[in-house]
C-alpha positions as CSV (number, residue, x, y, z in Angstrom):
1,M,74.0,63.9,-34.9
2,T,73.4,67.8,-33.5
3,R,71.3,68.6,-29.9
4,P,67.8,70.6,-30.7
5,K,68.8,73.9,-29.4
6,L,67.3,74.7,-25.4
7,Q,64.1,76.9,-25.5
8,P,63.6,79.3,-22.4
9,F,60.9,78.0,-19.8
10,L,57.5,80.3,-20.7
11,R,55.2,80.7,-18.0
12,P,51.8,79.4,-18.7
13,K,49.4,81.9,-18.9
14,H,46.3,79.3,-19.4
15,I,45.6,76.1,-18.1
16,D,45.5,74.5,-21.7
17,Q,48.6,75.6,-22.0
18,I,50.3,72.7,-18.9
19,P,50.5,69.4,-20.4
20,C,48.9,67.0,-19.0
21,G,50.4,63.5,-19.5
22,T,53.7,62.0,-20.4
23,C,56.2,64.6,-22.9
24,F,55.9,61.6,-25.7
25,N,55.0,58.7,-26.1
26,A,57.6,55.3,-26.1
27,G,59.0,54.4,-29.6
28,H,60.9,58.2,-29.2
29,L,64.0,55.6,-28.3
30,V,66.1,54.3,-31.3
31,D,66.7,50.8,-29.2
32,A,64.7,48.6,-27.2
33,N,65.6,49.1,-23.8
34,A,63.9,47.0,-21.5
35,G,66.7,44.1,-21.4
36,W,67.9,44.8,-17.6
37,R,64.1,45.4,-16.5
38,T,63.7,42.5,-13.6
39,D,60.2,43.2,-12.3
40,T,57.7,43.6,-15.5
41,P,54.7,45.0,-14.8
42,V,50.9,43.2,-15.9
43,L,47.7,45.0,-16.2
44,D,44.5,43.5,-15.1
45,Q,42.0,44.8,-17.7
46,S,39.1,44.0,-16.1
47,L,40.3,45.8,-12.5
48,C,41.0,49.1,-14.2
49,T,39.1,52.1,-14.0
50,G,40.5,54.2,-16.6
51,C,41.7,56.9,-14.0
52,L,45.0,57.1,-15.9
53,Q,47.3,57.9,-12.8
54,C,49.6,55.7,-14.6
55,Y,49.4,56.7,-17.8
56,L,50.5,60.2,-16.1
57,L,52.8,59.1,-13.3
58,C,54.9,56.7,-16.0
59,P,58.4,58.5,-16.5
60,E,59.2,56.4,-19.7
61,G,55.6,57.5,-21.3
62,V,55.6,53.5,-21.9
63,I,51.6,53.2,-21.0
64,F,49.2,54.6,-23.9
65,R,45.2,54.0,-24.5
66,A,44.1,51.7,-27.3
67,E,40.7,50.8,-28.0
68,S,40.8,47.8,-26.1
69,G,42.0,49.6,-22.8
70,L,45.0,50.6,-21.6
71,L,48.1,49.0,-22.9
72,I,52.1,49.1,-21.8
73,D,54.9,49.1,-24.7
74,Y,57.2,46.6,-23.1
75,D,60.2,47.1,-25.2
76,F,60.8,50.4,-23.5
77,C,59.5,49.6,-20.4
78,K,61.8,50.0,-17.2
79,G,60.2,48.2,-14.9
80,C,60.1,50.8,-12.6
81,G,57.0,50.0,-10.6
82,I,55.5,53.6,-10.1
83,C,52.4,52.3,-12.3
84,A,51.7,49.7,-9.8
85,H,52.6,51.6,-6.8
86,E,50.3,54.7,-7.9
87,C,47.3,52.2,-9.4
88,K,44.5,52.7,-6.4
89,A,42.4,49.7,-8.2
90,K,45.3,47.2,-7.6
91,A,45.1,47.0,-11.7
92,I,48.9,46.7,-12.2
93,T,51.1,44.0,-10.1
94,M,54.9,44.1,-10.8
95,R,55.9,40.5,-12.0
96,K,59.3,39.0,-11.5
97,G,61.2,38.6,-14.8
98,G,59.7,38.9,-18.4
99,L,56.0,38.1,-19.4
């Protein structure tokens, strides 16, 4: 496997060039890597306001939009809890163990 070439950082000239959200969708990894997770985020759709703070701040990019609302890709979620901590509506809670 060859490593991708590094690209020099180019300072954005316009706000449209600044990425908003995660760098990639979950599933970019080859293997599911959530086996060591001790806490699992659980999203209550009825409390979700759709502010997308969890989507923007998830370091793994496992939160995404679907027709039914926001969803979490548990195959790649590491259970860090950032989404639950940042959710102002308290729509995401952390549950011990898996689903």
